N, C-alpha and C positions, 0 to 999 in steps of 0.2 A: 351893171354889167351890160356891155353892148350886145346888139343882136347877133353880130358875127361871132363874138366870143361865145355867146350862149349856144349857138348852133354848132360851133366847133366842139365845145364841151360835150354836147349831146351826141354828136357824131362819134367822137372818140370813145365815149362811154358805151355807145351802142356796139361798137366793134369789140370792145373788151368784154361786154356782157355776153355777146353772141359767142365769143371764143371761150369764155369761162363755162358756158352752159352747153357746149357742143356735145352731140351724142357720141357714144362709143362706136357707132356704126359708120363713122367717117371713112372715106376711101383708104387712107393710109394713116393709121394712128401714130401720133408722135411717140408714144410709148415704145414703139418698135425701133425707133431710130434716135431718140433723144435720151440723154442721161441726166439725172439729177433734177427732174422737173418735180417740184414739191408743192407749189401753190396753184398753178394753173392746171386746168383740166387735162389729164393725160390722154383723154379720148379725142382731143381735137386733132385736126389734120395738120400737116406741115404748113400748108398755106395759111390756115387760121393762126397757127403759132407765129408765123412770120409777120402777119398783119398785126397781131397783138403786140409783138415786140416793136414794130415800126410805130405804132400808135404811142407806146410808152416813150420811145426815143424822141418823137416829135413833141410830146408833152413836156419833156425835160430839156429839149434842145441838145441832145447828146447822141453820140454814135454807139454802136454795139460795144465797143471796147471800154466804155465808161463802166459797165457792169461785168462784162465778160473778159476773161483772159483769152487773147487771140490764139494762143497755142493750145488751149484746152477750154472750149466753150462751156463744158459742164462743171469745171472747177468752181468751187465756192469762193466768192470774194466778199469783202465787207459791203460793197455797193449792192451786190446781188442779195445779200441777207437783208439789207435795208429795203430794197425793192419788194421783197417778199412781205416784210412787215407792213409796208405802205399799201400793198395790194389787199392784204387782210384787213387793214384798218378801213380803207375805202369801202370794201365789201360790207363790213359791219355797219358803218355809218349809213350807207345806202339802204341796207336792209332795215335798220332800226329807225332812222330819222327822215330820210329823203323820200320814202315812198309816199308819204302824205302830201308832199309838194309836187309829185309827179315828175321828178327830175332825179338825176344821179350825179355824183361826183366822179371826176376822172383825174388823172395826173395833171392835166392841163388846168384844172380848176384852181389849183394853188400855185403851180409852177409857171404857168404862162410861157412855156418854152425855155425855161431857165433851170439850171441845176438846183438852185436854192428857191424855195417857195417865196412868193412875193406877197 
């Protein structure tokens, strides 16, 4: 794995990790304005949620509409359900296995900016 890729992975994961563990005291909690948030921390701010979504989009090389229905962003889609499963899987792998290597996985780790893992 190249140095640039390694740093991109770590940066993307840092953003997701910060977003997932954001405190409930953030300025404006997403819970107040977002619907159907099931896996990500409901206490994160709108800005943190936006950054998290952008990081995932970049990791998969897709736009928001890949997972979200543009007419109803909260509506469940097959891609959104898959994303939730992947977020939970990455979290579990990071918790159980990656801690000893002092690194973490992110969407980019496997997807490299593509819809399908490489």
